Biotite code that builds the C-alpha atoms (Angstrom):
import biotite.structure as struc

atoms = struc.array([
    struc.Atom([-3.211, -167.023, -66.981], chain_id="A", res_id=1, res_name="MET", atom_name="CA", element="C"),
    struc.Atom([-5.499, -164.018, -67.298], chain_id="A", res_id=2, res_name="LYS", atom_name="CA", element="C"),
    struc.Atom([-5.978, -164.047, -63.512], chain_id="A", res_id=3, res_name="ASN", atom_name="CA", element="C"),
    struc.Atom([-2.206, -163.836, -62.941], chain_id="A", res_id=4, res_name="LYS", atom_name="CA", element="C"),
    struc.Atom([-1.948, -160.864, -65.331], chain_id="A", res_id=5, res_name="ILE", atom_name="CA", element="C"),
    struc.Atom([-4.828, -159.100, -63.592], chain_id="A", res_id=6, res_name="ARG", atom_name="CA", element="C"),
    struc.Atom([-3.208, -159.781, -60.221], chain_id="A", res_id=7, res_name="PHE", atom_name="CA", element="C"),
    struc.Atom([0.066, -158.166, -61.322], chain_id="A", res_id=8, res_name="TRP", atom_name="CA", element="C"),
    struc.Atom([-1.811, -155.172, -62.806], chain_id="A", res_id=9, res_name="LEU", atom_name="CA", element="C"),
    struc.Atom([-3.781, -154.588, -59.606], chain_id="A", res_id=10, res_name="TYR", atom_name="CA", element="C"),
    struc.Atom([-0.708, -154.506, -57.332], chain_id="A", res_id=11, res_name="ILE", atom_name="CA", element="C"),
    struc.Atom([0.721, -151.235, -58.777], chain_id="A", res_id=12, res_name="PRO", atom_name="CA", element="C"),
    struc.Atom([-2.767, -149.759, -58.914], chain_id="A", res_id=13, res_name="LEU", atom_name="CA", element="C"),
    struc.Atom([-3.329, -150.642, -55.237], chain_id="A", res_id=14, res_name="GLY", atom_name="CA", element="C"),
    struc.Atom([0.049, -149.238, -54.243], chain_id="A", res_id=15, res_name="LEU", atom_name="CA", element="C"),
    struc.Atom([-0.758, -146.021, -56.117], chain_id="A", res_id=16, res_name="LEU", atom_name="CA", element="C"),
    struc.Atom([-4.069, -145.672, -54.294], chain_id="A", res_id=17, res_name="ILE", atom_name="CA", element="C"),
    struc.Atom([-2.536, -146.370, -50.871], chain_id="A", res_id=18, res_name="VAL", atom_name="CA", element="C"),
    struc.Atom([0.299, -143.917, -51.600], chain_id="A", res_id=19, res_name="GLY", atom_name="CA", element="C"),
    struc.Atom([-2.203, -141.224, -52.567], chain_id="A", res_id=20, res_name="SER", atom_name="CA", element="C"),
    struc.Atom([-4.186, -141.750, -49.355], chain_id="A", res_id=21, res_name="ILE", atom_name="CA", element="C"),
    struc.Atom([-1.053, -141.601, -47.194], chain_id="A", res_id=22, res_name="VAL", atom_name="CA", element="C"),
    struc.Atom([0.133, -138.428, -48.981], chain_id="A", res_id=23, res_name="THR", atom_name="CA", element="C"),
    struc.Atom([-3.263, -136.741, -48.567], chain_id="A", res_id=24, res_name="ALA", atom_name="CA", element="C"),
    struc.Atom([-3.364, -137.661, -44.867], chain_id="A", res_id=25, res_name="PHE", atom_name="CA", element="C"),
    struc.Atom([0.180, -136.353, -44.308], chain_id="A", res_id=26, res_name="THR", atom_name="CA", element="C"),
    struc.Atom([-0.572, -133.041, -46.049], chain_id="A", res_id=27, res_name="LEU", atom_name="CA", element="C"),
    struc.Atom([-3.762, -132.661, -44.019], chain_id="A", res_id=28, res_name="ASN", atom_name="CA", element="C"),
    struc.Atom([-1.875, -133.259, -40.755], chain_id="A", res_id=29, res_name="GLN", atom_name="CA", element="C"),
    struc.Atom([0.713, -130.600, -41.656], chain_id="A", res_id=30, res_name="LYS", atom_name="CA", element="C"),
    struc.Atom([-2.009, -128.043, -42.402], chain_id="A", res_id=31, res_name="SER", atom_name="CA", element="C"),
    struc.Atom([-3.505, -128.551, -38.937], chain_id="A", res_id=32, res_name="GLN", atom_name="CA", element="C"),
    struc.Atom([-0.381, -127.523, -37.027], chain_id="A", res_id=33, res_name="ARG", atom_name="CA", element="C"),
    struc.Atom([-0.983, -124.758, -34.482], chain_id="A", res_id=34, res_name="PRO", atom_name="CA", element="C"),
    struc.Atom([-0.165, -121.243, -35.576], chain_id="A", res_id=35, res_name="LEU", atom_name="CA", element="C"),
    struc.Atom([3.098, -119.768, -34.443], chain_id="A", res_id=36, res_name="GLU", atom_name="CA", element="C"),
    struc.Atom([2.833, -117.409, -31.479], chain_id="A", res_id=37, res_name="HIS", atom_name="CA", element="C"),
    struc.Atom([3.361, -113.793, -32.486], chain_id="A", res_id=38, res_name="TYR", atom_name="CA", element="C"),
    struc.Atom([4.130, -111.004, -30.036], chain_id="A", res_id=39, res_name="THR", atom_name="CA", element="C"),
    struc.Atom([4.795, -107.449, -31.240], chain_id="A", res_id=40, res_name="PRO", atom_name="CA", element="C"),
    struc.Atom([8.071, -106.008, -29.914], chain_id="A", res_id=41, res_name="LYS", atom_name="CA", element="C"),
    struc.Atom([6.174, -103.243, -28.044], chain_id="A", res_id=42, res_name="ASP", atom_name="CA", element="C"),
    struc.Atom([3.470, -105.627, -26.806], chain_id="A", res_id=43, res_name="GLY", atom_name="CA", element="C"),
    struc.Atom([-0.162, -105.780, -27.867], chain_id="A", res_id=44, res_name="PHE", atom_name="CA", element="C"),
    struc.Atom([-0.912, -102.522, -26.024], chain_id="A", res_id=45, res_name="VAL", atom_name="CA", element="C"),
    struc.Atom([1.984, -100.292, -27.134], chain_id="A", res_id=46, res_name="PRO", atom_name="CA", element="C"),
    struc.Atom([0.649, -96.829, -26.256], chain_id="A", res_id=47, res_name="ASN", atom_name="CA", element="C"),
    struc.Atom([-1.846, -94.716, -24.300], chain_id="A", res_id=48, res_name="GLU", atom_name="CA", element="C"),
    struc.Atom([-4.333, -94.445, -27.154], chain_id="A", res_id=49, res_name="THR", atom_name="CA", element="C"),
    struc.Atom([-4.564, -98.217, -27.534], chain_id="A", res_id=50, res_name="THR", atom_name="CA", element="C"),
    struc.Atom([-4.917, -98.683, -23.766], chain_id="A", res_id=51, res_name="ALA", atom_name="CA", element="C"),
    struc.Atom([-7.754, -96.127, -23.599], chain_id="A", res_id=52, res_name="ILE", atom_name="CA", element="C"),
    struc.Atom([-9.565, -97.691, -26.573], chain_id="A", res_id=53, res_name="ASN", atom_name="CA", element="C"),
    struc.Atom([-9.340, -101.148, -24.991], chain_id="A", res_id=54, res_name="ILE", atom_name="CA", element="C"),
    struc.Atom([-10.580, -99.737, -21.672], chain_id="A", res_id=55, res_name="ALA", atom_name="CA", element="C"),
    struc.Atom([-13.605, -98.163, -23.364], chain_id="A", res_id=56, res_name="LYS", atom_name="CA", element="C"),
    struc.Atom([-14.361, -101.428, -25.181], chain_id="A", res_id=57, res_name="ALA", atom_name="CA", element="C"),
    struc.Atom([-14.381, -103.247, -21.816], chain_id="A", res_id=58, res_name="ILE", atom_name="CA", element="C"),
    struc.Atom([-16.284, -100.580, -19.868], chain_id="A", res_id=59, res_name="TRP", atom_name="CA", element="C"),
    struc.Atom([-19.102, -99.905, -22.358], chain_id="A", res_id=60, res_name="LEU", atom_name="CA", element="C"),
    struc.Atom([-20.825, -103.315, -22.047], chain_id="A", res_id=61, res_name="PRO", atom_name="CA", element="C"),
    struc.Atom([-20.399, -103.265, -18.260], chain_id="A", res_id=62, res_name="ILE", atom_name="CA", element="C"),
    struc.Atom([-21.333, -99.666, -17.387], chain_id="A", res_id=63, res_name="TYR", atom_name="CA", element="C"),
    struc.Atom([-23.168, -98.447, -20.491], chain_id="A", res_id=64, res_name="GLY", atom_name="CA", element="C"),
    struc.Atom([-22.771, -95.284, -22.581], chain_id="A", res_id=65, res_name="ASN", atom_name="CA", element="C"),
    struc.Atom([-22.833, -92.957, -19.564], chain_id="A", res_id=66, res_name="ASN", atom_name="CA", element="C"),
    struc.Atom([-19.277, -94.137, -18.839], chain_id="A", res_id=67, res_name="ILE", atom_name="CA", element="C"),
    struc.Atom([-18.210, -91.722, -21.572], chain_id="A", res_id=68, res_name="LEU", atom_name="CA", element="C"),
    struc.Atom([-19.280, -88.880, -19.254], chain_id="A", res_id=69, res_name="ASP", atom_name="CA", element="C"),
    struc.Atom([-16.186, -89.691, -17.169], chain_id="A", res_id=70, res_name="LYS", atom_name="CA", element="C"),
    struc.Atom([-13.865, -88.746, -20.036], chain_id="A", res_id=71, res_name="SER", atom_name="CA", element="C"),
    struc.Atom([-11.256, -87.650, -20.709], chain_id="A", res_id=72, res_name="PRO", atom_name="CA", element="C"),
    struc.Atom([-9.519, -90.868, -19.732], chain_id="A", res_id=73, res_name="PHE", atom_name="CA", element="C"),
    struc.Atom([-5.985, -90.975, -18.427], chain_id="A", res_id=74, res_name="ASN", atom_name="CA", element="C"),
    struc.Atom([-3.561, -93.850, -19.154], chain_id="A", res_id=75, res_name="ALA", atom_name="CA", element="C"),
    struc.Atom([-0.333, -94.370, -17.217], chain_id="A", res_id=76, res_name="ILE", atom_name="CA", element="C"),
    struc.Atom([2.189, -97.174, -17.748], chain_id="A", res_id=77, res_name="LEU", atom_name="CA", element="C"),
    struc.Atom([3.139, -98.756, -14.388], chain_id="A", res_id=78, res_name="LYS", atom_name="CA", element="C"),
    struc.Atom([6.459, -100.625, -14.110], chain_id="A", res_id=79, res_name="ASP", atom_name="CA", element="C"),
    struc.Atom([6.750, -100.718, -17.925], chain_id="A", res_id=80, res_name="SER", atom_name="CA", element="C"),
    struc.Atom([4.267, -103.579, -17.977], chain_id="A", res_id=81, res_name="SER", atom_name="CA", element="C"),
    struc.Atom([0.719, -102.594, -16.933], chain_id="A", res_id=82, res_name="VAL", atom_name="CA", element="C"),
    struc.Atom([-1.450, -99.799, -18.290], chain_id="A", res_id=83, res_name="TRP", atom_name="CA", element="C"),
    struc.Atom([-3.681, -98.150, -15.690], chain_id="A", res_id=84, res_name="ILE", atom_name="CA", element="C"),
    struc.Atom([-6.570, -96.320, -17.305], chain_id="A", res_id=85, res_name="VAL", atom_name="CA", element="C"),
    struc.Atom([-9.116, -94.310, -15.356], chain_id="A", res_id=86, res_name="LYS", atom_name="CA", element="C"),
    struc.Atom([-11.671, -91.617, -15.868], chain_id="A", res_id=87, res_name="GLY", atom_name="CA", element="C"),
    struc.Atom([-11.454, -88.063, -14.538], chain_id="A", res_id=88, res_name="ILE", atom_name="CA", element="C"),
    struc.Atom([-14.213, -86.421, -12.507], chain_id="A", res_id=89, res_name="LEU", atom_name="CA", element="C"),
    struc.Atom([-14.829, -82.743, -13.132], chain_id="A", res_id=90, res_name="PRO", atom_name="CA", element="C"),
    struc.Atom([-13.942, -80.559, -10.198], chain_id="A", res_id=91, res_name="GLU", atom_name="CA", element="C"),
    struc.Atom([-16.699, -80.369, -7.588], chain_id="A", res_id=92, res_name="GLY", atom_name="CA", element="C"),
    struc.Atom([-18.534, -83.457, -8.889], chain_id="A", res_id=93, res_name="VAL", atom_name="CA", element="C"),
    struc.Atom([-19.050, -86.317, -6.459], chain_id="A", res_id=94, res_name="LYS", atom_name="CA", element="C"),
    struc.Atom([-18.871, -89.924, -7.524], chain_id="A", res_id=95, res_name="GLY", atom_name="CA", element="C"),
    struc.Atom([-16.390, -92.431, -8.824], chain_id="A", res_id=96, res_name="GLY", atom_name="CA", element="C"),
    struc.Atom([-14.571, -93.130, -12.033], chain_id="A", res_id=97, res_name="VAL", atom_name="CA", element="C"),
    struc.Atom([-13.972, -96.284, -14.043], chain_id="A", res_id=98, res_name="PRO", atom_name="CA", element="C"),
    struc.Atom([-10.626, -98.009, -13.523], chain_id="A", res_id=99, res_name="TYR", atom_name="CA", element="C"),
    struc.Atom([-8.883, -100.785, -15.411], chain_id="A", res_id=100, res_name="ILE", atom_name="CA", element="C"),
    struc.Atom([-5.482, -102.471, -15.464], chain_id="A", res_id=101, res_name="GLU", atom_name="CA", element="C"),
    struc.Atom([-4.289, -103.949, -18.773], chain_id="A", res_id=102, res_name="ILE", atom_name="CA", element="C"),
    struc.Atom([-1.089, -105.948, -19.248], chain_id="A", res_id=103, res_name="ARG", atom_name="CA", element="C"),
    struc.Atom([0.969, -104.301, -22.018], chain_id="A", res_id=104, res_name="LYS", atom_name="CA", element="C"),
    struc.Atom([2.558, -107.479, -23.372], chain_id="A", res_id=105, res_name="SER", atom_name="CA", element="C"),
    struc.Atom([-0.575, -109.560, -24.024], chain_id="A", res_id=106, res_name="ASN", atom_name="CA", element="C"),
    struc.Atom([-3.609, -107.309, -23.382], chain_id="A", res_id=107, res_name="CYS", atom_name="CA", element="C"),
    struc.Atom([-4.695, -109.335, -20.354], chain_id="A", res_id=108, res_name="GLU", atom_name="CA", element="C"),
    struc.Atom([-7.294, -107.515, -18.270], chain_id="A", res_id=109, res_name="ILE", atom_name="CA", element="C"),
    struc.Atom([-6.037, -107.647, -14.686], chain_id="A", res_id=110, res_name="LEU", atom_name="CA", element="C"),
    struc.Atom([-8.642, -105.537, -12.900], chain_id="A", res_id=111, res_name="LYS", atom_name="CA", element="C"),
    struc.Atom([-11.865, -103.666, -13.691], chain_id="A", res_id=112, res_name="VAL", atom_name="CA", element="C"),
    struc.Atom([-13.770, -101.550, -11.211], chain_id="A", res_id=113, res_name="GLU", atom_name="CA", element="C"),
    struc.Atom([-15.715, -98.342, -10.777], chain_id="A", res_id=114, res_name="HIS", atom_name="CA", element="C"),
    struc.Atom([-15.292, -96.105, -7.748], chain_id="A", res_id=115, res_name="GLY", atom_name="CA", element="C"),
    struc.Atom([-18.238, -94.758, -5.765], chain_id="A", res_id=116, res_name="LYS", atom_name="CA", element="C"),
])
């Protein structure tokens, strides 16, 4: 008789434990959903200043601090979608300037080079 009572007491307890495990698993799965994609209305590179700062951040590890000697830098938006940023050589100085193309919408680096 005592065994039958224990049996009937353990069933709700077991169901409670299984329900708790399923709930915890479900909540954990929901928290691991990928983040929603966010794109600013003006793109991730909305203006000249941002384009120039990104260009410098890319150029410095590649060309070193002397790249700053090619400043000021000029940024032009081509076809409303790609920033072209390049350095300016002082008049009468021979050599090349750094050049980069950055997609306005997602900050993708399309091209990096340095003239000779």
